[in-house]
N, C-alpha and C positions, 0 to 999 in steps of 0.2 A: 410167358412174360408176366411178372407181377405188376398189378396196377398200383400206381402211387396215389397217395391220398390227396388228390387235387381234383376238384370238380368245377365245371363251368356250366352255368345255366345259359342256354342259347335262346335264340328268338323262336325256335320251333314250338308250336303250341302243344300244351299237354294234351294227351289223348288217352282214352280208355283202350285197353288191349282187347278189342273184339274182332281183330283180324289176325290170322296166323298165315305165314307165308312159307311155301316150299321154294326150293331152288328154281329159278326161271330158265334153267339151262340143263340139258342132259349131258353131264360131264362129271368127272371126279375132281372136286375142288383141291387145288394144290398139286394136281398131276396133269390132267388134260385141260384144265382151265384154272383161272386165278382171278382175284378181284383187283382190278387196276385202279379204279377211282371210287370214292365214296361221296355222299352228299356234302356240300359245302355248308358248314354250320356257323360260319362267320358272316354277320350281316354287313360288314364293311367291305372295302375293295380287296382286303386280304382274303385268304382261304384257309380253312381248318377242317380236317376230317374229324370223325367222332372220337378218334384216339389222340386228338391234339397233334396229328401228324400232317403231312403234306400230300397224301394220296387223294387229292382233289384239286379243283381250281375254282376261281371266283365265279359264283353263280351256278355251279354244277348241281343239278336237281335230282340226281339218282345214283344208283349203284351200278358200276360197270363190271360185268362178268366177261372176261376176255379169253380168247384163244391164243395160245403161245405162238402159233404160226398161221400164215395165210393158207398153207396146204391143208390144215385141219378144216378150215371153212370150205375149201373146195370139196373135201370128202363129204361134208354135211354134218352139222351138229344142231339138234333140235332145240327150239325155244319152247318152254313149257309154261302153262298157266300156273301161277304161284298159288292161286286160291280159286274157289268156285265163284262163278258169276255169269254175267251176260255181256257179250261182246257189244260195245257201244260204238266202235269205229275201227276202220281198217284202211291201210294204204299198202299197195303191193306192186307199184309200177316204176319205182325209182331204181336206177342202175347202181351197181356196186362199183365204187371207185374210191381210191385214197383221196381224201379231201385236200384240195389246194384252193388258193384264193380265186383261181380261174373258174371254179365251180360255184362261186357264190351266187351268180345270176341264175344258174340252173336250179340250185336248191331253193333259192327265193323264199327263205323263211321256213322251209320244211326240213329243219335241222334233224328231226327224229328219223328221217328217211322212211323206209317201209316199216310199218308197225301196227300194233293192236292196242286198243284201250278196252279194259274190262271193268265193268261196274260190279261191286260186291255187296251192295246194300250198306245201310248205316252211313251213307255219304262217302264210303271208301271207293277208290278206284286205283287200278294199276295200269301203267303204260309201258309197252315193250318196244324198243326202238332199234334201228339199224339192221333190220332183217334183210335176208337175201332176196333179190328181185324175183318175183313170181313164186316165192316159197310159202306165202301165207295161205293157210288152208281153212281159215274160218271166215265167216261173213257177219255183218252186223245183225244182231238178234240171236245169234247162236248162244246156247248155254254150254259152258265149259266147266269141267271138274278139275280139281288140283292134279297137275301132272299131264293134262291133255296137251297134245302138240298144237302149237299155234303157227309154227313156221320154222325157219332155220336162221341161224346166226349168219349175218352178212356184213356188208361194208357200205351200206347206203346212207345218205344224209351227210351230216358233218362229223366225220370220224376218220381216223388214220390207222385204226387197227380193228380187226374183226372182233366184235363183242355184241352182247345184248345189254342195253341200258334199261334198267327197270326203275321207273319213278313210282312212288307211293304217295297218294294224295287223300286227304279227308276234307270234305267241303271245299275243295279246290286248293287247299294249303298243302305244301310239300311236307311230308313226314319222313324223317330218317329212320329206316327200319332197324338200325342198330342203336338208335337213341330216340325212341318215339316220344318220350316225355320231355325231351330237350335238355336232359342232364348228361354231361359227358364226363367220363372218368379217363383222365389223361393216362396213356400208356396201357390201357387195357380195355376189355369188353365188359360192360355191365350185364347183369342178369336180365334186365328189362329190355328185351328186343321183340320184334314182331316175327322173327324166324322160328320155324317149328323145330329146328335143331340148332345146336350151338355151332357156329361157323368159325373155321380157322381164318384169322385175319392178319397175316404177316405184313409188316411194314415195308417189305422189299424181298427180293429173291431172284434166283436164277431160273430162267424159263427154258433155255436149251443151250447145249454146247456141242462142239464138234471139231474134228481135225480137218485141216486143209493144207495145201502146199503153198499158200500165200494168204495174206490178210484178205478175207472176203469183203465184198461190198455189202453195205447195210441192207439193201433191198433183197439180196439173195438170202441173208440171214433171216429177215422177217418172213420171207416166203417159204423158208424151210428147205432150200436147195443148196445150202452152202457146204454141207458136210461131205467130205470125201469118204469113199468106201474102203480104200486101201492106200498105203503110202508107197512112195517111190524112193529107191535108195539114194538117188542123186538130186532130190528136190528138198526144199525147206520143209520143216515140220512146224505147223502153226496150230495152236489151240485157241478157238474163239468162244465167246460167251455172249448170250443175249439175256438181258436181265431187266428188272423193273424196280422202281422206288429208290433211285439213287438219292443220297443225302450227302452234303458236303462233309468230307472227312471219312466217309465209308471207305473200306479197303476191299478190293477184289483181288484175290490171290489165284494165279494161274500156275499150275504145276504139271510138268510132263516127266514121266519116268519111262525109260527104255528097257530093253532086254538086259542091259548091264548095270541098271540102277538109275539114279537121278540124272536128268538131263537139263532141266530148266525150271526156274521159278521166278515169278515176278509178283510184287505187291503193289498194285496200282491204287494210289490214294485219289479218290474222286473229289473234284473241285467245284461241282455245282449240282443243284437239284435237277433231276431228270426223271420223267415218268418212265421212259423206255431208253435203254442204252446198250451199247455193244463194247466189248473189250477183247483184245487178242494179244497173244504173245507167242514167240517161238524162236527158232534158230536155224541157221543155214547148215547144210550137211557137211560132215568132215570130208577131207580129200578122198578117202577111200570109200565113202558112202556110208549110209546107215546100215547097221547089222540087221540081219533077218530076225524077226521075232515079233513080240507083242509090245505095244506102246500104250501106256495108261495116262489119261488126262483127268485132272481134278480142278474144279473151279469152286471157290467159296466166296460168299458175300458176307462181310463182317461189318458190324457197327458197334463202336465203343467197346471193342474187345469181345463182343458176343457174335457168334456165328448165326446169321439169319437163314442161310440156305447153303446147300452143297449139291453139286452134280458131278458125276464121273462118267467117263466113257472109255472105250478100248478100241484100238485099231491095230491091224497087223501089216507087216511088211513081208510079203511072201518070198 
């Protein structure tokens, strides 16, 4: 995406780039993980990410590297030290649970959940939040190198999806690693970041898709258990999609092709901003049942006529 010539100077203090950061998570960005939220760069009650987008919320102080499914968390994904330093603090005893208001008393201000704080010198520090209960493998005073394992991605603290939240601070002030000098280029990524490689930062996309014989419930989609392994001749065919970064006016297109050609297509125009969302579409079987063969599904997420993301899947009817 080309950056447009619009810059905003934010409240973030200007900093010298004497800290370089690696990924805080052992994954392939855009495949087995994605960036869900960025630092809020708007000092008012509104929210603005570093691309002048809405992948943040008021007061958000870090960058969220998320897993697309709860099942990935269950398997185990390592949280990594982004830079060399000394462990300054650790928490490791909070349980993993999707946050609801009922948990406010239990969390009691410990919104970060299980986590690690690492001091890097030069008044820099990083904090890693929402780690899996009992997974933290470092203790206060340990020396860590870039890429060292700190623990695993979890669901502790105030969170509703599995991710590691990394906050970057200098002299106690929040620094956006994508815009450390406080200058934001709307619609693009500037050259001046703290990351040691250039990161892909899509403003939305499709996390997972699958076939089912009915519209699945949202919890099973998030858990990674909604996809069927084969179709039945006398049951409906439904293609569902789990996605992120919805903007009003976005279009999610769901297409199903069968052994004899095109079966179904719908263009769903989104009506509100949503961090995570699900869409599904399909049709009932004909009177004589679905023909044996291969069925292909494609989901695209489009904005202003531009395709943000696309996923495809295949299933068979034996």
